N, C-alpha and C positions, 0 to 999 in steps of 0.2 A: 702300725695302722698308716703313718706318715710315706712308708715305703711301697704301700700298695696304691698309693694317687697316680691315677692318670690323667694326663696331661687334655685341656680339652679340645674334642676333635673339631667342632663346629657344627658336628654333624646331630640334626634331630630326626628322632623317627625314620632314622637311615637315610638320610639325603642330608646334601651339605648347604650351607645357606646361598650361594650360590645355584644350587639347583632349585631348591623352595621359590626364590626371585622368579628364575626363568620359569615355574608351575603359574606363579602371580600373575606375571607379567599376560603369558599363554593364556590365562583363563580373562583378563580380561578384554585381550584383543577378539577371542572367540566372542565373549559378550557383544562386541563393536560389532562384530562381523553381521551378527544376529538383529543389534539394534539400527545399526548405521545404513547396511546393505537392505535393509529391509522396513519396518515400521518399527519406532518413528521416524527414523535418518536423522544423519548427523544434525541438523539443526536443532533438532524437538526433544534431544535425548541430554540428560543433566547428569553429570557428577555421579550423584544417589539412583538416578536409574540404572546408570552402566555398573555399578559396584553390588547392588541387588543383583543385578542378572548374571555378573560374575561370581556372586556369593561370596561377596567377600567386603570389606568397608572401606569407606571412603578415605579413612584414615590409611591404608593399604595401598588405596589409586593415587595418594598424593606419593608415596615411598616410592612408586611406579614413574608417574608421568606429572608434568605439572599441569597440563589441561589437556579439557578434550583434542583441543587440535592435535596436541601430542601423538595422542591415540589416533587417530586418522590418518597423520602422517607413517606410523609405525604400521598401520594395516595394509595404506596403500603400497610401500614398498613390499611389506609380504604377500601383500596378492599378486604383484610383479614379478617378485621373485619367483613363485608357483609356475607362472608362466612361461617367466625366462629357461626357469631348470627343464620343464617341458620341452621347447625349443631346441635346447643344446643338448639333451638325449637325440631327438629326433634326427637331429643334423646328425651326430655319430652313429646313429643307427644308418642311418641314409648316404653315406658315405659312399663314392665311386657310384651312384646312380644317376642315369643321366639327369638334366638340367629341370626337365617339365616332371617327372619323378619325387625330384627332390624338393621341390618349390612346394609339392601337393603333400609332404611328408612335414613338411614345417609346418603350412598352415591346418594341416587335419590336427598336429599336434598344438596348437596353440588358441584354435576353435575348442577342440574339445575341452581346454582346461576351463579357458575362461566362461565358457557356459557350461561347465559342469553344474555349476551353483551361481544363479543368476545374481545372489548378491555381489559377489565379485565384479557384475558386471556394473552394478549400481555405483560401487566403490570408486572403479575407475575410469568412468565415464560422465557419474553424475554429480556424485556428494560430494569428491574433492575438486571440482571445477566451481570457481570465484571465492574458493574460501577466505583466503587471505595469499597477499603477492608472494610470502614464504612458501605456501603450498605449490603455487602458479610456477614458482620456480623448480621444484619438486617434480608436479606432473610435466614438464616439458622438459626438465633433464633427465624423466625417464623414460619420455618418448624419444628422446635423442640415442639412448642405451638403443632403443630399435629400430633406428636408422641407420647407425655406426652397424648393427649388425645385418641388418638388409644390405648395406654397401659393402660390407667384408666379403657376403657372400655374392653379388654381383661382379666385384674384383678378381674373387677367385674362379668364375663361371667365365669373364673375360680371359683370365690366363688359360685356363682349359677351351677357348674357342667356343665357347658355347655363348657368348653374348657377345652385342657389338660395344666398343670400346668409348667410353664415354664417364663424366663427372656424375656420378648416380646421386648425389646428395640431395639436388633438391626434388628429381622423382620419387625417392625416397622417402622424403619430409610427405608429399605428399598422396603419395600411398599407403603410407603408415594411418593419415587421415580418413582413407577410404575405408581402410579394413576396420578400423573401431568406430567408423560412422554407421559400416553395413552390418558389424556383430550389435550395436547396441541397437539397432534399430529390427531389427531379427530377432531378440531377445525380447523386443518391447510387442512383438506382433505384429508389427508394420510392414514385414515383407512377407508376401508369398511364396517362400521358399523353403524348403528342407537345409537343415543347417550342411550336409554335403554339397548340395546347390548352389549354398552361398560359398563354401570353401573354391569349389570350380570355377565361379565367377571371378573369386579374387587370385586363383591360380593363373588364370585366362590374361587379368589384364596387367600381372605383373611379367608373363611371359612378354605382351604385347610389348611392354615396358624396356624388355631386355635382349628383343631381337624385333626392332620397329621395322616396318615394311621397308622393302629394299635393300636390307641390309644384307649384304653377302657375307657369310660365313669363311669363305677362302680368298676373301680379298686382304685380311692380316689387318693390323691396328693403322 
């Protein structure tokens, strides 16, 4: 009989411990998107309520997270990752297009992703704000990633002769604030425009930054 014993595989129900852990974590994040991104919101949610919404126990919660703030931090990063992946895919598909078409593709992809679920907008633009110094640092760090992406695209456009040469970091930072503000207000129903019209306005603003009045493309750097 001893010769027939098998070493433990660490699998239960066909899944490894790592897979079960990832599944539990995903269930907590899905529940957090529902509760933090809608009613009652992050500040009114308890560990018990989140665990119940996830169909898990509070013991399992503390196996995955230390606090509800940790859940909000992870969810904020996830929502931003989804939007970033959509933009990166759009950039790959828009390779070789003129600047105006490329910019439109980027913002359509971003806007479509973040507005596909209003709860994502609330997580990114509302619930994360003012929670703690740690989450403020995370929020600004993720905004800086968007600024870096925009600056990289502007630099590439300059190299192609499609944009005026300059340091775009300050302008990109201001523009990202405009993007966030407009999409938040549009989602809240405070802007009388379609999403397509809002995106077109953002593209016009970006092109005005990249191609200011009086700039001569043939003048060189």
